[in-house]
N, C-alpha and C positions, 0 to 999 in steps of 0.2 A: 504493501500500499504507499510506503514511505516514497519508494522508487517512483510510483505513478506520480505522486504529488510533485516531485521535483521535474518529472518530465514534462507535467502540464505547465508548471511555472516557467521553465525555460523556454517553452514554445511561445508563451505569451510574450516573453522578454525578447524573445527572437523577432516577433511580430511588430513590436513597438519600436524596436531598432530599425526595422526595416522601412518606417516610415520617414526616416530622415532625410533631407534632401543630399544632393550630391554635394554641396558646400560642406556639409557635417558628416561625410563619409567617416572620417577618424572618430568622431563622436559616436556614431552609431555603433562601430565597432566597439569602443569602449564601454557603452552602454550595454551590449550585449554580453561581453565578458563580465562585466561588473554584476550585471543581473544574474548570471550563472553562476558566479561564485557566491553571491548574496544568498542565492536559493538554496544552495547546497549548505551554506552554514545555518540559514535559518531553520532549514528543515532538522539539520543535526541538533541544534540549540533547542528549537521549539517542540520539535518532535510532531508537528501538527500543521494543517493547511495553512493556518495564520501566520505561524512562524516562517513557512516556506515563503509565503507572499510577501511578507514584510521585509524578510531578508533580499529578496529579488529585487524590490522596490529601491532599498538603500543602496544595495549594490549597484544598481544600474545608475542611479544619480551619481554616485562617485566615479564610476566607469565612464559615465557621459563626459564628465569635465576632464577626467584624465587623457583620454582618448582624443579630444580636441586639437587640430592640428594648428598650432600657432606660428608655423613657420613664416607665412606672408606677413602677418600682423607685426610680428617681433623684427623682422628685417626692415619693415617700412618704419616702424618707429625708431628703430636704431639709427637708420639713415636720417630721418627727419629732426632728431633731437640730438645729433652729434655735436659734442662741444659745449653742451650745457651740464655734462656730469650726470645726466639722467642714467639710471640703469635698468635695465629690461631682463627680467629672469622668469622662466617658468618654475613655478611652484609645485611640492609635493601632491598636493591635492588637484593639480592640474590647471590651477588658474595662471593668469600671466600677471606679473607685478611691474608696475612702471612706479619706480623709486626716484623721486624728483629732490635734490638737496636743499638745504636752506638758503644757499647764495642765490637760489634761482627763483625761490617761492614766495616768501613775506619778508618784510622789513621786521625788525624786532618790535614785539608787541603789537602786532598789526595782522588783520586779517584781509586787508586789501592786496589784490594780487599785483604782483611786480610785474612791469612791460616784458621783462625776459621770462616771464613764467607763461604769459600769454602764448607766445608762440608754440611751446611745449602743448599748452592745453588745446590749441587750435589744432594740431597734429591728432591730437588724441580724440577730438570730437570728430574732426574728418573720418578717422579709422572706425569710429563707431557707427558713424552715418553710413559707411560702405559694408559694415558688418552688423545687419540688423539682428543677427542671432546671438548678440554679446553683450551683456550688462555690465555696469562699471560700479565698483564700490570704494569711495574714497575714504581714506582714513588718514587721519591727521595725528602729528606726533611732536611733542616738546623736549626739550632738555629739563634738567631737574631744578633749574635756576627759578627762585620765587616759589609761590604757594601752589601747592598741589591741585585745589579746587580750582584756582584761578587757570593754571596751566590746563587742566581738562576742558574748561570752558573755551579757554583760547583755541586749542585743537579742533573743538567741535566747530567753532565758527569758521575756522580755516577750510576744515572739510567741506562745511557747506557753502563755502564762497566758491570752492572748486567746483561742485556739485551744480551750483547755479550758474556758473560761467560755461559750463558743458551744455547746459540745458538752454541757455540764451544763444548758443551755437547750433540749435538744432536737434540736440540728442532728446528723445522723448523723455519726461520726467519719471516715468514709471521704469524707466532702464537704469535710473541712478539712485544710488543711496550714499550717505554720508554719516561719519561717526568719528568722534575724537578719543583718543587714547591717552592723552596728556603725557605725563613722563613715565607711565606704566612699562612701556616695552622699549628700553634703550638697546640700541646696537652697538654701543661704544661706551668708553668709559666717561662718565659725566664729570670726573676730577680734572680732566684736560679741555681746554677749548676746542681742539681738533675733535675731541669725542664728543662733546656738547654740539659741535657743529653737525655731526653725523646724525645724533639723535633728533635734530630739528628737522623734520622731513613730512613730505606729503606722499602717500603711498596710493596707488589707483589699481585695483585688482579686476581685471577683466576676466569675465566668466561666461560661459556659453549659457544661453537660457535653456532651463530644463524642460521639456516639451512632454 
C-alpha cells in the first residue's frame, strides 16, 4: 500500500512539473526531483497518504527553486553592474542573491537612494521586467553602530525604499517584498571600519515564482 501511495504522489508531481514553460525547464526538472524525494521522505516519516503528499509538496517547492537556470540573469547583471562592487551569487536554496555594498546604496543614517545605486536598481528592474516568472525580496542590513532598535528601523526603511524604487520602474508590487534585519546578520567584524562597511549592505534575493 505504501508503495502505491508513493507512486501516485510521484505521478502527480511529474504532471505538475510538466506544466512549466520552456523558460522554466530547469525549474520543472528541479520540481520533479524535489517532489520525488519529498514524497519518499513524507511516506517514510508519515507512513500515510497525508505525509506522502505533504512531503511531495515541500520537496517540489524546494526543488523548483534549486532547479532554476540563473545563467542568463547572472551573466547580464554581472555585466551591467560591473565596477560597482555588487556581488551576484547563487544560494544553497536556489535563489540568486544580488549583494550591493554600502558605498553604492545609501548615505549614513539615510534611506534615500544614492544616484550610484539607481543605475544598479535600474538593471535589476529591467531584469525583472524581462523575467516575469521571478520575484524579488529586498533585505536591508546595518552595522552595529548605534541603537539596535533604530538600526532595525533604518534597515527596514532602506529595504522599502529599494522595493518602492523597483515598483516605480514597472515591477509589479505583488512581486516585491522588503524586510530589515538591522545589525543581526553581520558578514564581517563590526570592530573594524572595513568590517562595518561590509555589514552595511542591501541584498536582493531573486526567486522563481512557485506555481
